[in-house]
C-alpha positions in Angstrom: 6.3 4.3 20.0 7.3 1.5 18.3 10.3 0.7 16.0 10.0 1.2 11.8 10.7 -1.5 9.8 12.3 -2.4 5.7 10.7 -4.7 4.1 12.2 -6.1 0.2 9.9 -8.3 -1.4 10.7 -10.5 -4.3 6.9 -9.8 -5.4 8.0 -5.9 -5.7 11.2 -6.8 -7.1 12.5 -2.9 -7.7 10.9 -1.4 -4.7 11.2 -1.6 -0.9 8.5 -0.9 1.2 8.8 1.2 4.6 7.1 2.3 7.8 8.1 4.9 10.2 6.0 5.8 13.1 3.9 8.8 12.4 6.0 12.0 13.6 4.9 15.7 13.0 5.5 17.9 11.0 4.0 15.7 8.7 6.5 16.0 6.7 9.8 14.7 9.0 9.6 11.0 7.6 9.5 11.6 4.0 12.5 14.2 4.6 14.4 11.5 6.4 13.7 9.3 2.9 15.3 11.9 1.0 17.9 12.8 3.3 18.7 9.1 3.0 17.9 8.0 -0.4 19.1 11.4 -2.3 16.4 14.7 -2.4 15.2 13.3 -5.9 13.9 10.4 -4.6 10.8 9.3 -6.5 9.0 8.0 -3.3 5.1 7.2 -2.8 3.5 6.7 0.6 -0.3 4.5 0.5 -2.2 3.7 3.7 1.3 3.8 6.2 4.0 2.5 3.5 6.4 4.5 1.4 7.6 2.8 -1.1 11.2 3.7 -3.0 13.5 2.4 -5.4 15.4 -1.0 -4.3 18.6 0.7 -5.0 18.1 2.6 -1.2 17.3 -0.4 1.0 20.7 -0.1 3.0 20.4 3.4 3.1 17.6 3.7 4.4 18.5 1.3 7.3 21.8 3.1 8.4 19.2 6.4 8.4 16.4 4.5 10.4 18.4 3.0 12.6 20.4 6.2 13.0 17.1 8.5 13.6 15.3 5.6 15.5 17.7 3.5 17.8 16.9 1.0 16.0 14.9 -1.3 12.4 13.1 -3.8 11.9 13.9 -5.8 8.4 11.9 -7.8 6.6 14.0 -9.4 2.9 12.4 -11.9 1.0 14.2 -14.5 -0.5 13.8 -17.2 -2.9 14.2 -20.6 -2.6 14.3 -21.7 -5.7 17.3 -19.4 -6.4 20.2 -21.2 -6.6 23.5 -19.9 -4.6 26.4 -20.7 -6.0 30.3 -19.2 -5.6 28.9 -15.7 -7.2 27.2 -15.5 -4.2 29.9 -16.1 -1.9 32.6 -14.2 -4.0 30.2 -11.1 -4.2 31.1 -7.8 -2.7 30.0 -8.3 1.5 28.7 -4.4 1.4 26.4 -5.8 -1.1 24.8 -7.9 1.7 21.0 -6.3 0.7 20.9 -7.2 -3.2 21.3 -10.6 -2.3 18.1 -12.9 -3.5 19.1 -16.5 -3.5 18.9 -19.6 -1.7 21.6 -18.8 0.5 19.7 -15.9 2.4 22.5 -13.7 2.0 24.0 -16.0 4.4 27.2 -16.8 2.3 27.1 -13.2 0.4 30.7 -12.5 0.1 32.0 -15.6 1.6 30.7 -15.3 5.3 30.4 -18.5 5.5 28.5 -21.8 4.8 26.2 -22.8 7.6 25.4 -27.3 7.9 22.2 -26.7 6.4 24.0 -26.6 2.6 24.4 -28.6 0.6 26.3 -28.5 -2.4 24.9 -30.1 -5.7 27.6 -29.3 -8.2 31.0 -27.7 -9.0 29.7 -24.2 -8.0 25.8 -24.4 -7.5 24.9 -24.7 -3.6 20.8 -25.4 -2.1 18.8 -24.8 0.6 14.9 -25.3 0.9 14.1 -24.5 3.9 13.6 -20.8 4.6 11.9 -18.1 2.2 12.4 -15.1 4.7 15.3 -13.5 7.3 14.0 -11.4 9.6 16.1 -8.7 12.0 16.7 -5.6 14.3 19.6 -3.8 13.2 20.7 -1.2 15.7 22.7 2.3 16.3 25.3 0.7 17.0 25.3 -1.7 14.5 24.9 1.1 11.9 27.6 3.7 13.5 30.3 1.0 14.2 30.7 0.4 9.9 
């Protein structure tokens, strides 16, 4: 069975896309998403992809990692959205909300890597990367 995946694409800034391996009975995957995001959440489904509000990103990732052991995550970032000290001083718990050019590496003061260039009093830029792909495991979400 392949792993589930979650994508946050900037082309659809209010939604996340979730792919979950097919399971019987059919409603199991939808129920899993509703348990993670709330019973009243609006879930769209088309061609094997569930779409729901971006605000549920972290909860869905945690639920999928717990259920399947791991989940592949793809976060898209805007190369031209400059990172600044507001990102560095942000709440680390909002990591998944970061869309600026730092690829969430600076979010919440995680640290400044060698590829960052300070171009103003508070502004950092990185023009190299656009997407950050990683896997979240069950061990990572149970440790938090």
